[in-house]
All heavy atoms as TSV, in Angstrom:
chain	resi	resn	atom	element	x	y	z
A	1	MET	N	N	17.875	23.042	10.007
A	1	MET	CA	C	17.847	22.439	8.742
A	1	MET	C	C	16.776	23.046	7.894
A	1	MET	O	O	15.672	23.389	8.395
A	1	MET	CB	C	17.574	20.922	8.892
A	1	MET	CG	C	17.662	20.136	7.648
A	1	MET	SD	S	17.594	18.396	8.040
A	1	MET	CE	C	17.383	17.759	6.449
A	2	ALA	N	N	16.977	23.239	6.655
A	2	ALA	CA	C	15.991	23.887	5.719
A	2	ALA	C	C	14.781	22.883	5.586
A	2	ALA	O	O	14.857	21.757	5.850
A	2	ALA	CB	C	16.640	24.116	4.442
A	3	ASN	N	N	13.698	23.489	5.088
A	3	ASN	CA	C	12.469	22.760	4.805
A	3	ASN	C	C	12.682	21.865	3.655
A	3	ASN	O	O	12.840	22.332	2.526
A	3	ASN	CB	C	11.333	23.760	4.574
A	3	ASN	CG	C	10.049	23.047	4.465
A	3	ASN	OD1	O	9.941	21.789	4.612
A	3	ASN	ND2	N	9.025	23.744	4.093
A	4	CYS	N	N	12.779	20.564	3.896
A	4	CYS	CA	C	12.992	19.570	2.850
A	4	CYS	C	C	11.794	18.804	2.553
A	4	CYS	O	O	11.834	17.670	2.055
A	4	CYS	CB	C	14.099	18.617	3.276
A	4	CYS	SG	S	15.715	19.427	3.515
A	5	GLY	N	N	10.573	19.407	2.710
A	5	GLY	CA	C	9.371	18.747	2.451
A	5	GLY	C	C	9.194	18.311	1.017
A	5	GLY	O	O	8.710	17.219	0.668
A	6	TRP	N	N	9.676	19.148	0.078
A	6	TRP	CA	C	9.596	18.823	-1.350
A	6	TRP	C	C	10.430	17.596	-1.669
A	6	TRP	O	O	10.055	16.804	-2.557
A	6	TRP	CB	C	9.944	19.991	-2.198
A	6	TRP	CG	C	11.401	20.454	-1.950
A	6	TRP	CD1	C	11.814	21.312	-1.020
A	6	TRP	CD2	C	12.604	19.996	-2.623
A	6	TRP	NE1	N	13.170	21.469	-1.068
A	6	TRP	CE2	C	13.686	20.657	-2.032
A	6	TRP	CE3	C	12.710	19.077	-3.660
A	6	TRP	CZ2	C	14.945	20.464	-2.521
A	6	TRP	CZ3	C	14.041	18.862	-4.092
A	6	TRP	CH2	C	15.139	19.561	-3.492
A	7	LEU	N	N	11.610	17.467	-0.963
A	7	LEU	CA	C	12.461	16.305	-1.207
A	7	LEU	C	C	11.721	14.995	-0.768
A	7	LEU	O	O	11.806	13.968	-1.424
A	7	LEU	CB	C	13.731	16.506	-0.433
A	7	LEU	CG	C	14.779	15.422	-0.683
A	7	LEU	CD1	C	15.191	15.278	-2.122
A	7	LEU	CD2	C	16.004	15.707	0.175
A	8	TRP	N	N	11.072	15.067	0.449
A	8	TRP	CA	C	10.305	13.888	0.817
A	8	TRP	C	C	9.160	13.596	-0.051
A	8	TRP	O	O	8.829	12.373	-0.216
A	8	TRP	CB	C	9.856	14.059	2.304
A	8	TRP	CG	C	10.941	13.795	3.266
A	8	TRP	CD1	C	11.566	14.757	4.048
A	8	TRP	CD2	C	11.598	12.565	3.479
A	8	TRP	NE1	N	12.556	14.187	4.793
A	8	TRP	CE2	C	12.646	12.809	4.524
A	8	TRP	CE3	C	11.415	11.302	3.066
A	8	TRP	CZ2	C	13.426	11.807	4.964
A	8	TRP	CZ3	C	12.281	10.262	3.573
A	8	TRP	CH2	C	13.250	10.502	4.508
A	9	SER	N	N	8.548	14.606	-0.668
A	9	SER	CA	C	7.524	14.326	-1.606
A	9	SER	C	C	8.013	13.489	-2.836
A	9	SER	O	O	7.365	12.610	-3.338
A	9	SER	CB	C	6.886	15.620	-2.093
A	9	SER	OG	O	6.104	16.205	-1.072
A	10	ILE	N	N	9.216	13.876	-3.311
A	10	ILE	CA	C	9.774	13.157	-4.438
A	10	ILE	C	C	10.148	11.724	-4.010
A	10	ILE	O	O	9.908	10.820	-4.751
A	10	ILE	CB	C	11.054	13.950	-4.904
A	10	ILE	CG1	C	10.614	15.256	-5.512
A	10	ILE	CG2	C	11.821	13.105	-5.907
A	10	ILE	CD1	C	11.775	16.188	-5.855
A	11	VAL	N	N	10.656	11.563	-2.814
A	11	VAL	CA	C	10.989	10.175	-2.347
A	11	VAL	C	C	9.702	9.381	-2.236
A	11	VAL	O	O	9.686	8.220	-2.665
A	11	VAL	CB	C	11.666	10.264	-0.941
A	11	VAL	CG1	C	11.786	8.879	-0.278
A	11	VAL	CG2	C	13.068	10.913	-1.124
A	12	TRP	N	N	8.651	9.894	-1.646
A	12	TRP	CA	C	7.387	9.206	-1.578
A	12	TRP	C	C	6.831	8.895	-2.942
A	12	TRP	O	O	6.150	7.856	-3.182
A	12	TRP	CB	C	6.343	9.942	-0.756
A	12	TRP	CG	C	6.640	9.812	0.728
A	12	TRP	CD1	C	6.974	10.749	1.652
A	12	TRP	CD2	C	6.487	8.586	1.488
A	12	TRP	NE1	N	7.137	10.153	2.901
A	12	TRP	CE2	C	6.885	8.868	2.820
A	12	TRP	CE3	C	6.152	7.255	1.164
A	12	TRP	CZ2	C	6.844	7.894	3.818
A	12	TRP	CZ3	C	6.166	6.347	2.161
A	12	TRP	CH2	C	6.441	6.623	3.497
A	13	LEU	N	N	7.006	9.812	-3.899
A	13	LEU	CA	C	6.520	9.590	-5.308
A	13	LEU	C	C	7.262	8.354	-5.899
A	13	LEU	O	O	6.684	7.475	-6.519
A	13	LEU	CB	C	6.686	10.805	-6.167
A	13	LEU	CG	C	6.364	10.611	-7.619
A	13	LEU	CD1	C	4.777	10.343	-7.778
A	13	LEU	CD2	C	6.708	11.852	-8.445
A	14	LEU	N	N	8.554	8.320	-5.708
A	14	LEU	CA	C	9.376	7.203	-6.220
A	14	LEU	C	C	8.925	5.877	-5.542
A	14	LEU	O	O	8.805	4.859	-6.217
A	14	LEU	CB	C	10.876	7.462	-5.998
A	14	LEU	CG	C	11.461	8.611	-6.915
A	14	LEU	CD1	C	12.840	8.857	-6.436
A	14	LEU	CD2	C	11.327	8.237	-8.333
A	15	ILE	N	N	8.715	5.939	-4.225
A	15	ILE	CA	C	8.243	4.711	-3.533
A	15	ILE	C	C	6.892	4.242	-4.055
A	15	ILE	O	O	6.643	3.102	-4.317
A	15	ILE	CB	C	8.197	4.936	-2.039
A	15	ILE	CG1	C	9.596	5.104	-1.484
A	15	ILE	CG2	C	7.519	3.782	-1.277
A	15	ILE	CD1	C	9.688	5.561	-0.008
A	16	LEU	N	N	6.020	5.254	-4.311
A	16	LEU	CA	C	4.649	4.944	-4.889
A	16	LEU	C	C	4.824	4.310	-6.261
A	16	LEU	O	O	4.135	3.313	-6.460
A	16	LEU	CB	C	3.816	6.226	-4.971
A	16	LEU	CG	C	2.467	6.063	-5.570
A	16	LEU	CD1	C	1.558	5.225	-4.830
A	16	LEU	CD2	C	1.882	7.510	-5.838
A	17	LEU	N	N	5.582	4.831	-7.102
A	17	LEU	CA	C	5.727	4.311	-8.521
A	17	LEU	C	C	6.444	2.977	-8.485
A	17	LEU	O	O	6.088	2.093	-9.282
A	17	LEU	CB	C	6.544	5.356	-9.368
A	17	LEU	CG	C	5.810	6.654	-9.593
A	17	LEU	CD1	C	6.708	7.575	-10.373
A	17	LEU	CD2	C	4.523	6.488	-10.325
A	18	ILE	N	N	7.519	2.835	-7.703
A	18	ILE	CA	C	8.352	1.603	-7.756
A	18	ILE	C	C	7.789	0.502	-6.948
A	18	ILE	O	O	7.732	-0.702	-7.384
A	18	ILE	CB	C	9.769	1.941	-7.328
A	18	ILE	CG1	C	10.412	2.883	-8.357
A	18	ILE	CG2	C	10.629	0.695	-7.199
A	18	ILE	CD1	C	11.739	3.468	-7.933
A	19	LEU	N	N	7.193	0.773	-5.771
A	19	LEU	CA	C	6.709	-0.278	-4.872
A	19	LEU	C	C	5.218	-0.246	-4.657
A	19	LEU	O	O	4.538	-1.351	-4.695
A	19	LEU	CB	C	7.408	-0.150	-3.548
A	19	LEU	CG	C	8.884	-0.419	-3.470
A	19	LEU	CD1	C	9.433	-0.142	-2.127
A	19	LEU	CD2	C	9.141	-1.876	-3.812
A	20	GLY	N	N	4.669	0.922	-4.460
A	20	GLY	CA	C	3.295	1.059	-4.060
A	20	GLY	C	C	2.265	0.497	-5.026
A	20	GLY	O	O	1.400	-0.319	-4.718
A	21	TRP	N	N	2.359	1.005	-6.252
A	21	TRP	CA	C	1.374	0.558	-7.289
A	21	TRP	C	C	1.557	-0.899	-7.672
A	21	TRP	O	O	0.531	-1.622	-7.780
A	21	TRP	CB	C	1.427	1.409	-8.499
A	21	TRP	CG	C	0.684	2.735	-8.332
A	21	TRP	CD1	C	-0.267	2.987	-7.385
A	21	TRP	CD2	C	0.826	3.912	-9.107
A	21	TRP	NE1	N	-0.747	4.296	-7.592
A	21	TRP	CE2	C	-0.070	4.870	-8.635
A	21	TRP	CE3	C	1.629	4.269	-10.137
A	21	TRP	CZ2	C	-0.195	6.179	-9.128
A	21	TRP	CZ3	C	1.491	5.530	-10.751
A	21	TRP	CH2	C	0.668	6.457	-10.217
A	22	PRO	N	N	2.795	-1.350	-7.922
A	22	PRO	CA	C	2.870	-2.806	-8.219
A	22	PRO	C	C	2.341	-3.680	-7.040
A	22	PRO	O	O	1.645	-4.735	-7.376
A	22	PRO	CB	C	4.347	-3.058	-8.476
A	22	PRO	CG	C	4.855	-1.718	-8.871
A	22	PRO	CD	C	4.057	-0.704	-8.105
A	23	ILE	N	N	2.650	-3.401	-5.802
A	23	ILE	CA	C	2.188	-4.219	-4.734
A	23	ILE	C	C	0.644	-4.078	-4.674
A	23	ILE	O	O	-0.056	-5.042	-4.359
A	23	ILE	CB	C	2.844	-3.748	-3.449
A	23	ILE	CG1	C	4.324	-4.221	-3.453
A	23	ILE	CG2	C	2.180	-4.381	-2.165
A	23	ILE	CD1	C	5.151	-3.661	-2.268
A	24	GLY	N	N	0.104	-2.841	-4.750
A	24	GLY	CA	C	-1.309	-2.653	-4.724
A	24	GLY	C	C	-2.071	-3.432	-5.794
A	24	GLY	O	O	-3.083	-3.995	-5.565
A	25	ILE	N	N	-1.552	-3.390	-7.008
A	25	ILE	CA	C	-2.151	-4.140	-8.085
A	25	ILE	C	C	-2.099	-5.613	-7.869
A	25	ILE	O	O	-3.131	-6.336	-8.015
A	25	ILE	CB	C	-1.495	-3.755	-9.433
A	25	ILE	CG1	C	-1.864	-2.295	-9.811
A	25	ILE	CG2	C	-1.973	-4.725	-10.515
A	25	ILE	CD1	C	-1.008	-1.754	-10.969
A	26	LEU	N	N	-0.930	-6.115	-7.476
A	26	LEU	CA	C	-0.846	-7.578	-7.118
A	26	LEU	C	C	-1.811	-7.946	-6.007
A	26	LEU	O	O	-2.476	-9.003	-6.122
A	26	LEU	CB	C	0.567	-7.875	-6.774
A	26	LEU	CG	C	0.839	-9.380	-6.409
A	26	LEU	CD1	C	0.639	-10.257	-7.559
A	26	LEU	CD2	C	2.210	-9.539	-5.880
A	27	CYS	N	N	-1.831	-7.180	-4.953
A	27	CYS	CA	C	-2.756	-7.523	-3.829
A	27	CYS	C	C	-4.243	-7.368	-4.238
A	27	CYS	O	O	-5.054	-8.122	-3.806
A	27	CYS	CB	C	-2.499	-6.572	-2.698
A	27	CYS	SG	S	-0.962	-6.927	-1.838
A	28	GLY	N	N	-4.557	-6.427	-5.173
A	28	GLY	CA	C	-5.930	-6.304	-5.665
A	28	GLY	C	C	-6.372	-7.563	-6.387
A	28	GLY	O	O	-7.444	-8.056	-6.276
A	29	ILE	N	N	-5.446	-8.108	-7.313
A	29	ILE	CA	C	-5.742	-9.293	-8.032
A	29	ILE	C	C	-5.892	-10.479	-7.071
A	29	ILE	O	O	-6.900	-11.239	-7.226
A	29	ILE	CB	C	-4.680	-9.559	-9.046
A	29	ILE	CG1	C	-4.727	-8.451	-10.117
A	29	ILE	CG2	C	-4.802	-10.951	-9.724
A	29	ILE	CD1	C	-3.468	-8.452	-11.062
A	30	LEU	N	N	-4.979	-10.645	-6.117
A	30	LEU	CA	C	-5.116	-11.735	-5.161
A	30	LEU	C	C	-6.324	-11.597	-4.323
A	30	LEU	O	O	-7.001	-12.627	-4.000
A	30	LEU	CB	C	-3.809	-11.852	-4.351
A	30	LEU	CG	C	-2.527	-12.237	-5.018
A	30	LEU	CD1	C	-1.374	-12.112	-4.091
A	30	LEU	CD2	C	-2.697	-13.670	-5.519
A	31	TYR	N	N	-6.625	-10.363	-3.895
A	31	TYR	CA	C	-7.822	-10.224	-3.006
A	31	TYR	C	C	-9.106	-10.593	-3.792
A	31	TYR	O	O	-10.014	-11.235	-3.264
A	31	TYR	CB	C	-7.927	-8.763	-2.582
A	31	TYR	CG	C	-8.986	-8.492	-1.585
A	31	TYR	CD1	C	-8.899	-8.846	-0.268
A	31	TYR	CD2	C	-10.226	-7.938	-2.030
A	31	TYR	CE1	C	-9.946	-8.636	0.618
A	31	TYR	CE2	C	-11.232	-7.628	-1.155
A	31	TYR	CZ	C	-11.105	-7.988	0.162
A	31	TYR	OH	O	-12.127	-7.738	1.045
A	32	ALA	N	N	-9.194	-10.182	-5.112
A	32	ALA	CA	C	-10.345	-10.578	-5.908
A	32	ALA	C	C	-10.500	-12.080	-6.022
A	32	ALA	O	O	-11.588	-12.553	-6.059
A	32	ALA	CB	C	-10.209	-9.871	-7.240
A	33	ILE	N	N	-9.420	-12.773	-6.153
A	33	ILE	CA	C	-9.464	-14.174	-6.298
A	33	ILE	C	C	-9.819	-14.899	-4.968
A	33	ILE	O	O	-10.604	-15.808	-4.921
A	33	ILE	CB	C	-8.094	-14.756	-6.868
A	33	ILE	CG1	C	-7.881	-14.239	-8.303
A	33	ILE	CG2	C	-8.018	-16.292	-6.832
A	33	ILE	CD1	C	-6.505	-14.512	-8.794
A	34	LEU	N	N	-9.190	-14.465	-3.896
A	34	LEU	CA	C	-9.253	-15.180	-2.589
A	34	LEU	C	C	-10.415	-14.745	-1.705
A	34	LEU	O	O	-10.676	-15.359	-0.703
A	34	LEU	CB	C	-7.964	-15.007	-1.815
A	34	LEU	CG	C	-6.718	-15.672	-2.455
A	34	LEU	CD1	C	-5.530	-15.333	-1.686
A	34	LEU	CD2	C	-6.929	-17.138	-2.674
A	35	CYS	N	N	-11.096	-13.587	-1.979
A	35	CYS	CA	C	-12.125	-13.131	-1.038
A	35	CYS	C	C	-13.345	-14.016	-0.966
A	35	CYS	O	O	-14.100	-13.975	-0.049
A	35	CYS	CB	C	-12.569	-11.666	-1.480
A	35	CYS	SG	S	-13.485	-11.585	-2.951
A	36	ALA	N	N	-13.470	-14.998	-1.953
A	36	ALA	CA	C	-14.615	-15.872	-1.870
A	36	ALA	C	C	-14.315	-17.058	-0.934
A	36	ALA	O	O	-15.280	-17.794	-0.549
A	36	ALA	CB	C	-14.946	-16.383	-3.240
A	37	PHE	N	N	-13.167	-17.315	-0.526
A	37	PHE	CA	C	-12.799	-18.489	0.268
A	37	PHE	C	C	-13.009	-18.412	1.752
A	37	PHE	O	O	-13.260	-19.476	2.351
A	37	PHE	CB	C	-11.268	-18.909	-0.027
A	37	PHE	CG	C	-11.132	-19.398	-1.362
A	37	PHE	CD1	C	-10.386	-18.738	-2.347
A	37	PHE	CD2	C	-11.632	-20.616	-1.805
A	37	PHE	CE1	C	-10.164	-19.150	-3.624
A	37	PHE	CE2	C	-11.460	-21.144	-3.042
A	37	PHE	CZ	C	-10.746	-20.365	-3.965
A	38	PRO	N	N	-12.880	-17.283	2.446
A	38	PRO	CA	C	-13.062	-17.217	3.886
A	38	PRO	C	C	-14.423	-17.787	4.394
A	38	PRO	O	O	-14.426	-18.441	5.480
A	38	PRO	CB	C	-12.915	-15.763	4.229
A	38	PRO	CG	C	-12.038	-15.248	3.242
A	38	PRO	CD	C	-12.397	-16.012	1.977
A	39	PRO	N	N	-15.509	-17.654	3.704
A	39	PRO	CA	C	-16.760	-18.290	4.243
A	39	PRO	C	C	-16.636	-19.839	4.250
A	39	PRO	O	O	-17.239	-20.501	5.113
A	39	PRO	CB	C	-17.829	-17.808	3.238
A	39	PRO	CG	C	-17.334	-16.592	2.658
A	39	PRO	CD	C	-15.833	-16.738	2.628
A	40	CYS	N	N	-15.878	-20.400	3.365
A	40	CYS	CA	C	-15.746	-21.849	3.316
A	40	CYS	C	C	-14.576	-22.327	4.209
A	40	CYS	O	O	-14.676	-23.410	4.801
A	40	CYS	CB	C	-15.376	-22.273	1.934
A	40	CYS	SG	S	-16.599	-21.794	0.689
A	41	CYS	N	N	-13.509	-21.556	4.306
A	41	CYS	CA	C	-12.308	-21.908	5.023
A	41	CYS	C	C	-11.910	-20.832	5.962
A	41	CYS	O	O	-11.463	-19.785	5.605
A	41	CYS	CB	C	-11.136	-22.211	4.026
A	41	CYS	SG	S	-9.607	-22.599	4.765
A	42	ALA	N	N	-12.130	-21.075	7.238
A	42	ALA	CA	C	-11.879	-20.016	8.295
A	42	ALA	C	C	-10.428	-19.628	8.315
A	42	ALA	O	O	-10.083	-18.496	8.646
A	42	ALA	CB	C	-12.297	-20.527	9.578
A	43	GLY	N	N	-9.541	-20.472	7.964
A	43	GLY	CA	C	-8.074	-20.143	7.995
A	43	GLY	C	C	-7.740	-19.128	6.930
A	43	GLY	O	O	-6.634	-18.510	7.029
A	44	CYS	N	N	-8.489	-19.051	5.932
A	44	CYS	CA	C	-8.183	-18.086	4.838
A	44	CYS	C	C	-8.444	-16.620	5.230
A	44	CYS	O	O	-7.935	-15.651	4.539
A	44	CYS	CB	C	-8.999	-18.361	3.587
A	44	CYS	SG	S	-8.590	-19.949	2.869
A	45	GLN	N	N	-9.208	-16.392	6.258
A	45	GLN	CA	C	-9.516	-14.997	6.634
A	45	GLN	C	C	-8.313	-14.185	6.975
A	45	GLN	O	O	-8.247	-12.986	6.610
A	45	GLN	CB	C	-10.537	-15.048	7.812
A	45	GLN	CG	C	-11.006	-13.719	8.207
A	45	GLN	CD	C	-11.809	-13.032	7.089
A	45	GLN	OE1	O	-12.658	-13.636	6.440
A	45	GLN	NE2	N	-11.624	-11.690	6.825
A	46	ASP	N	N	-7.380	-14.803	7.678
A	46	ASP	CA	C	-6.124	-13.989	8.006
A	46	ASP	C	C	-5.317	-13.629	6.790
A	46	ASP	O	O	-4.844	-12.568	6.686
A	46	ASP	CB	C	-5.233	-14.888	8.956
A	46	ASP	CG	C	-5.875	-15.018	10.366
A	46	ASP	OD1	O	-6.698	-14.171	10.733
A	46	ASP	OD2	O	-5.547	-16.067	10.998
A	47	LEU	N	N	-5.256	-14.558	5.862
A	47	LEU	CA	C	-4.560	-14.239	4.563
A	47	LEU	C	C	-5.222	-13.162	3.788
A	47	LEU	O	O	-4.608	-12.193	3.317
A	47	LEU	CB	C	-4.469	-15.513	3.695
A	47	LEU	CG	C	-3.896	-15.376	2.386
A	47	LEU	CD1	C	-2.412	-14.953	2.483
A	47	LEU	CD2	C	-3.941	-16.653	1.593
A	48	VAL	N	N	-6.621	-13.206	3.719
A	48	VAL	CA	C	-7.337	-12.211	2.972
A	48	VAL	C	C	-7.141	-10.824	3.687
A	48	VAL	O	O	-7.044	-9.741	3.061
A	48	VAL	CB	C	-8.799	-12.549	2.886
A	48	VAL	CG1	C	-9.659	-11.389	2.350
A	48	VAL	CG2	C	-8.910	-13.743	1.972
A	49	ASN	N	N	-7.151	-10.795	5.084
A	49	ASN	CA	C	-6.939	-9.500	5.785
A	49	ASN	C	C	-5.550	-8.991	5.485
A	49	ASN	O	O	-5.373	-7.781	5.423
A	49	ASN	CB	C	-7.154	-9.739	7.296
A	49	ASN	CG	C	-8.601	-9.985	7.681
A	49	ASN	OD1	O	-9.469	-9.638	6.905
A	49	ASN	ND2	N	-8.830	-10.562	8.765
A	50	PHE	N	N	-4.558	-9.859	5.451
A	50	PHE	CA	C	-3.175	-9.454	5.177
A	50	PHE	C	C	-3.064	-8.838	3.771
A	50	PHE	O	O	-2.414	-7.755	3.564
A	50	PHE	CB	C	-2.209	-10.579	5.329
A	50	PHE	CG	C	-0.753	-10.252	5.055
A	50	PHE	CD1	C	-0.065	-9.550	5.932
A	50	PHE	CD2	C	-0.161	-10.712	3.889
A	50	PHE	CE1	C	1.263	-9.159	5.753
A	50	PHE	CE2	C	1.124	-10.373	3.586
A	50	PHE	CZ	C	1.854	-9.547	4.513
A	51	ILE	N	N	-3.692	-9.460	2.864
A	51	ILE	CA	C	-3.676	-8.970	1.460
A	51	ILE	C	C	-4.366	-7.656	1.346
A	51	ILE	O	O	-4.042	-6.728	0.632
A	51	ILE	CB	C	-4.263	-10.029	0.495
A	51	ILE	CG1	C	-3.372	-11.210	0.386
A	51	ILE	CG2	C	-4.516	-9.429	-0.882
A	51	ILE	CD1	C	-3.905	-12.384	-0.324
A	52	HIS	N	N	-5.471	-7.462	2.159
A	52	HIS	CA	C	-6.268	-6.209	2.140
A	52	HIS	C	C	-5.391	-5.062	2.635
A	52	HIS	O	O	-5.489	-3.953	2.214
A	52	HIS	CB	C	-7.503	-6.377	2.959
A	52	HIS	CG	C	-8.408	-5.153	2.859
A	52	HIS	ND1	N	-8.276	-4.127	3.741
A	52	HIS	CD2	C	-9.354	-4.873	2.010
A	52	HIS	CE1	C	-9.167	-3.182	3.428
A	52	HIS	NE2	N	-9.775	-3.566	2.382
A	53	ARG	N	N	-4.496	-5.377	3.618
A	53	ARG	CA	C	-3.547	-4.318	4.039
A	53	ARG	C	C	-2.571	-3.882	2.977
A	53	ARG	O	O	-2.210	-2.686	2.909
A	53	ARG	CB	C	-2.765	-4.849	5.294
A	53	ARG	CG	C	-3.646	-4.968	6.539
A	53	ARG	CD	C	-2.867	-5.499	7.729
A	53	ARG	NE	N	-1.639	-4.681	7.984
A	53	ARG	CZ	C	-0.669	-5.078	8.712
A	53	ARG	NH1	N	-0.743	-6.301	9.304
A	53	ARG	NH2	N	0.437	-4.335	8.886
A	54	GLY	N	N	-2.235	-4.842	2.076
A	54	GLY	CA	C	-1.360	-4.515	0.925
A	54	GLY	C	C	-2.088	-3.499	-0.041
A	54	GLY	O	O	-1.416	-2.776	-0.726
A	55	LEU	N	N	-3.397	-3.600	-0.068
A	55	LEU	CA	C	-4.155	-2.693	-1.009
A	55	LEU	C	C	-4.070	-1.171	-0.492
A	55	LEU	O	O	-4.264	-0.308	-1.312
A	55	LEU	CB	C	-5.651	-3.040	-0.963
A	55	LEU	CG	C	-6.043	-4.307	-1.760
A	55	LEU	CD1	C	-7.443	-4.697	-1.476
A	55	LEU	CD2	C	-5.766	-4.100	-3.181
A	56	GLU	N	N	-3.722	-0.997	0.762
A	56	GLU	CA	C	-3.599	0.375	1.272
A	56	GLU	C	C	-2.231	1.006	1.117
A	56	GLU	O	O	-2.076	2.204	1.459
A	56	GLU	CB	C	-4.103	0.359	2.714
A	56	GLU	CG	C	-5.529	-0.073	2.821
A	56	GLU	CD	C	-6.054	0.167	4.263
A	56	GLU	OE1	O	-5.436	0.848	5.043
A	56	GLU	OE2	O	-7.136	-0.393	4.491
A	57	ILE	N	N	-1.263	0.292	0.637
A	57	ILE	CA	C	0.062	0.826	0.460
A	57	ILE	C	C	0.118	2.015	-0.440
A	57	ILE	O	O	0.741	3.035	-0.100
A	57	ILE	CB	C	1.100	-0.250	0.065
A	57	ILE	CG1	C	1.258	-1.228	1.217
A	57	ILE	CG2	C	2.454	0.361	-0.340
A	57	ILE	CD1	C	2.066	-2.444	0.863
A	58	PRO	N	N	-0.520	1.965	-1.653
A	58	PRO	CA	C	-0.484	3.190	-2.562
A	58	PRO	C	C	-1.109	4.367	-1.889
A	58	PRO	O	O	-0.592	5.521	-2.042
A	58	PRO	CB	C	-1.231	2.733	-3.780
A	58	PRO	CG	C	-1.212	1.244	-3.799
A	58	PRO	CD	C	-1.153	0.820	-2.356
A	59	ARG	N	N	-2.174	4.198	-1.168
A	59	ARG	CA	C	-2.848	5.329	-0.486
A	59	ARG	C	C	-1.961	5.931	0.559
A	59	ARG	O	O	-1.859	7.144	0.711
A	59	ARG	CB	C	-4.190	4.853	0.122
A	59	ARG	CG	C	-4.955	6.055	0.802
A	59	ARG	CD	C	-6.278	5.585	1.416
A	59	ARG	NE	N	-6.084	4.606	2.412
A	59	ARG	CZ	C	-5.968	4.858	3.708
A	59	ARG	NH1	N	-5.985	6.087	4.176
A	59	ARG	NH2	N	-5.844	3.854	4.546
A	60	THR	N	N	-1.281	5.092	1.329
A	60	THR	CA	C	-0.369	5.557	2.337
A	60	THR	C	C	0.798	6.324	1.724
A	60	THR	O	O	1.143	7.397	2.259
A	60	THR	CB	C	0.232	4.363	3.128
A	60	THR	OG1	O	-0.862	3.607	3.692
A	60	THR	CG2	C	1.184	4.827	4.224
A	61	CYS	N	N	1.368	5.870	0.693
A	61	CYS	CA	C	2.389	6.597	-0.036
A	61	CYS	C	C	1.948	7.939	-0.543
A	61	CYS	O	O	2.644	8.920	-0.353
A	61	CYS	CB	C	2.972	5.769	-1.234
A	61	CYS	SG	S	3.902	4.342	-0.724
A	62	ALA	N	N	0.757	7.941	-1.143
A	62	ALA	CA	C	0.225	9.225	-1.681
A	62	ALA	C	C	-0.120	10.210	-0.561
A	62	ALA	O	O	0.136	11.488	-0.686
A	62	ALA	CB	C	-1.071	8.944	-2.526
A	63	THR	N	N	-0.648	9.696	0.532
A	63	THR	CA	C	-0.959	10.609	1.680
A	63	THR	C	C	0.298	11.149	2.255
A	63	THR	O	O	0.374	12.390	2.516
A	63	THR	CB	C	-1.661	9.760	2.768
A	63	THR	OG1	O	-2.906	9.246	2.206
A	63	THR	CG2	C	-2.040	10.653	3.899
A	64	ASN	N	N	1.378	10.382	2.400
A	64	ASN	CA	C	2.607	10.908	2.886
A	64	ASN	C	C	3.253	11.868	1.902
A	64	ASN	O	O	3.898	12.836	2.314
A	64	ASN	CB	C	3.571	9.720	3.233
A	64	ASN	CG	C	3.131	8.930	4.392
A	64	ASN	OD1	O	2.360	9.422	5.242
A	64	ASN	ND2	N	3.575	7.658	4.473
A	65	MET	N	N	3.061	11.625	0.630
A	65	MET	CA	C	3.641	12.475	-0.361
A	65	MET	C	C	2.988	13.869	-0.313
A	65	MET	O	O	3.651	14.893	-0.303
A	65	MET	CB	C	3.456	11.874	-1.785
A	65	MET	CG	C	4.018	12.792	-2.877
A	65	MET	SD	S	3.784	11.996	-4.504
A	65	MET	CE	C	2.034	11.924	-4.662
A	66	VAL	N	N	1.686	13.885	-0.224
A	66	VAL	CA	C	0.978	15.182	-0.186
A	66	VAL	C	C	1.287	15.915	1.145
A	66	VAL	O	O	1.433	17.143	1.102
A	66	VAL	CB	C	-0.538	14.952	-0.307
A	66	VAL	CG1	C	-1.317	16.184	-0.041
A	66	VAL	CG2	C	-0.862	14.425	-1.751
A	67	ALA	N	N	1.397	15.198	2.199
A	67	ALA	CA	C	1.629	15.829	3.523
A	67	ALA	C	C	3.133	16.143	3.725
A	67	ALA	O	O	3.481	16.762	4.710
A	67	ALA	CB	C	1.150	14.897	4.599
A	68	GLN	N	N	4.012	15.697	2.848
A	68	GLN	CA	C	5.433	15.914	2.833
A	68	GLN	C	C	6.010	15.376	4.171
A	68	GLN	O	O	6.856	15.976	4.795
A	68	GLN	CB	C	5.775	17.326	2.706
A	68	GLN	CG	C	5.356	17.943	1.388
A	68	GLN	CD	C	5.693	19.361	1.213
A	68	GLN	OE1	O	6.007	20.097	2.170
A	68	GLN	NE2	N	5.666	19.891	0.002
A	69	ARG	N	N	5.562	14.194	4.541
A	69	ARG	CA	C	6.051	13.531	5.693
A	69	ARG	C	C	7.374	12.956	5.607
A	69	ARG	O	O	7.731	12.399	4.582
A	69	ARG	CB	C	5.061	12.416	6.269
A	69	ARG	CG	C	3.808	13.050	6.776
A	69	ARG	CD	C	3.031	11.990	7.613
A	69	ARG	NE	N	1.782	12.563	8.041
A	69	ARG	CZ	C	0.606	12.200	7.518
A	69	ARG	NH1	N	0.527	11.246	6.641
A	69	ARG	NH2	N	-0.459	12.755	7.962
A	70	SER	N	N	8.179	13.001	6.644
A	70	SER	CA	C	9.509	12.445	6.583
A	70	SER	C	C	9.392	10.958	6.660
A	70	SER	O	O	8.555	10.351	7.387
A	70	SER	CB	C	10.261	13.008	7.855
A	70	SER	OG	O	11.421	12.246	7.991
A	71	GLY	N	N	10.316	10.275	6.019
A	71	GLY	CA	C	10.341	8.776	6.094
A	71	GLY	C	C	10.987	8.235	7.308
A	71	GLY	O	O	10.923	7.106	7.583
A	72	CYS	N	N	11.638	9.144	8.073
A	72	CYS	CA	C	12.328	8.747	9.262
A	72	CYS	C	C	11.436	8.762	10.473
A	72	CYS	O	O	10.595	9.540	10.637
A	72	CYS	CB	C	13.526	9.621	9.518
A	72	CYS	SG	S	14.663	9.643	8.147
């Protein structure tokens, strides 16, 4: 099979634009609001950690785009 790295870069760019940035922005806003609650409420720590993982989605998409990694 021919080198399709450029095709995967385009796919990762589309994922970044359509999903990565909106999810990252939403998680950033939620993280800024909720990060003050874990010291008061221990149960909130898991939620804040989950939201923090959402902040890394745009970076993951961009890293895969630059590295031309396959989505499969």
